[in-house]
Every structure is written in structure tokens, then in C-alpha cells.
C-alpha positions, -999 to +999 in steps of 0.1 A: +372-573+209+406-556+209+403-550+171+370-531+177+387-510+204+416-499+182+413-466+165+407-467+127+437-444+121+470-463+114+489-433+128+469-435+161+477-472+163+514-465+158+513-438+185+497-464+209+525-488+202+550-462+211+530-455+243+531-491+253+568-496+247+579-464+264+557-473+293+574-507+295+607-489+298+593-467+325+581-497+344+616-512+343+629-484+365+600-467+383+595-493+411+632-495+418+642-459+421+644-459+460+663-493+460+687-481+432+696-448+448+699-461+484+713-496+481+733-492+448+743-456+449+745-453+487+722-422+491+703-416+523+666-426+521+656-391+533+677-375+505+660-397+479+626-387+493+635-351+489+646-357+453+614-375+445+594-346+460+615-322+439+605-341+408+569-335+416+574-298+423+592-294+389+566-313+369+537-295+386+554-261+382+562-265+345+530-282+335+511-250+327+541-238+306+540-271+288+503-267+280+509-232+267+537-243+245+515-271+230+488-246+223+512-221+207+535-243+187+517-276+184+522-309+203+547-323+179+571-294+184+570-300+222+569-338+223+597-345+199+625-327+219+610-338+253+613-375+244+650-369+238+652-351+271+635-380+289+660-404+272+689-382+284+675-383+319+675-420+319+711-421+308+721-395+334+704-415+362+721-447+350+755-431+357+746-409+387+769-418+415+760-391+441+733-368+453+742-340+428+742-364+398+708-379+409+694-344+414+704-334+379+691-366+363+657-364+381+653-328+373+659-335+336+633-364+338+608-341+356+612-314+329+605-340+302+574-355+318+559-321+328+545-318+292+552-352+276+519-369+286+497-339+279+514-334+245+510-371+236+473-371+246+468-340+225+483-358+195+461-388+201+430-366+203+439-352+169+442-386+153+408-401+162+373-392+155+350-378+182+332-411+183+364-430+189+379-406+214+365-423+246+378-458+236+411-444+224+419-426+256+407-456+276+430-479+256+458-454+259+458-454+297+453-492+297+485-496+277+503-472+300+494-493+330+501-526+311+535-513+301+545-501+335+533-533+351+550-556+326+582-536+329+582-539+367+577-577+365+605-581+340+629-559+360+620-576+393+633-609+379+665-594+368+678-566+390+701-574+419+716-549+443+748-571+445+751-567+407+750-529+401+753-535+363+718-549+363+704-515+373+726-498+347+710-521+321+674-513+330+680-475+331+697-476+297+668-497+284+644-471+297+664-444+278+662-465+246+624-471+249+619-433+251+634-431+216+606-453+202+578-426+204+604-401+190+610-423+160+573-430+154+563-393+157+592-383+135+579-406+108+544-390+110+553-357+095+517-342+094+508-352+129+507-330+160+507-296+144+492-265+160+455-269+163+435-244+143+404-228+159+372-248+151+350-232+125+323-212+141+340-211+175+341-178+192+373-158+186+399-157+214+399-127+235+424-112+259+404-127+288+412-163+276+440-186+287+445-197+322+428-167+336+395-179+321+401-214+335+408-200+370+375-180+368+355-212+360+342-221+395+327-254+384+360-266+369+381-253+399+359-272+424+363-303+403+401-298+400+405-292+438+385-322+449+395-346+422 
């Protein structure tokens, strides 16, 4: 059954492997951020909450810019450097010893993920046929959840607040797993380029872009109440 769900494109399968492994790394650290910063690094829980909220603000604020960059330059051009930025954020967080260090690390991570997932899904969409797209996206999100869940289970059996080095290990592992999609995409040289307009599609006008999206009342109602 799994074989029938997998995309026919070998490149798409390799991208899915990268998604699974990087999600596993994310799962190693995601459930333990509050514990790590409060009980290992000694930050106040309120400060950590503000830092987590700041991550959301940065990601949300930069997401439209990320989408524009993907459209203008292609997903590959955006995703490749951002995987390195995400890896750097993991390293910075592993060695963050105070509020300033945590703020810098979490800001770097938020910048990376503001466009990483949208860029990666754009790449996936370009690698599968229209008939495969629904299954491919379903499998993609299943692998993300599987990776995060598995990573959390593994880390839960390993980390110990009385052994700070265990947290250092999982954050460095997270940084390493972010390099796997980078290596896979780097090896796929013809993947993720700028998407050319579809033949027969209406030409872009000055009224396009986000202005056209904001004027679409049906979409905006769906977006607001989703």
C-alpha cells in the first residue's frame, strides 16, 4: 500500500526522505524547548513564553516575503540557504546560555522556517503529476508528523535535566538533520527552479500579487475562519 502511495518520481521520493529525517530532528527538540530553557539554561518561564511568541511573530511577518522570493527566484534558491540558516539556529540554541543568546537563536530559526515549508512544498508540487499531488502532499504531512513524533519519543528516553550535555546532543542532532534536505536538494540540480507561467494562462498584470489575493473575498473568508 505504501508503494502505491509513493510518487513515481525518484527525486520526489528523495525529497520525502529528507522531509522525514529533518522532521525527526525537529521532534528531538520541539517538545523540550520550555524544559531546556527553564531548567537547563535557567530562564524564567515567562521570558521563554515571550521568546516563543516572538518566533511566531517573525515567522508570520516574513512568510509573505518568503512566498514572493520563491515566486521570483525559485524555491531552490530560497530553500537551500534557509536549511543552512535552520541548522545554524540549532547550533546557536545548543550553546545559548542566556536570554540574549536564546533570542538570537530562536530568531534565526524563525527566519528559516518562515519560508522553508512553503518552499519545500512548492518543490514537491513541481516533482509530481497533478494526479499524484493529493497523495504526495498527504504523505508529506504524514511523514512530518511521523518524524516529529518519533523524534520526541527518542529524545524523551534520553534527555535529562541533570545532564545538560544530553540537551546539547539533541540540538546538535537537530542541526545535522537540517543538512540532509540541503544535501538532497543540492544533488538535484534541475529541481526547484523558477516556475514558468503555464501555457495559455492569462498574463500577469499590475493588479496581481498579494493585492489580488486580499481582494478575493471567498479566499479571505476561508483564511480568516480556517
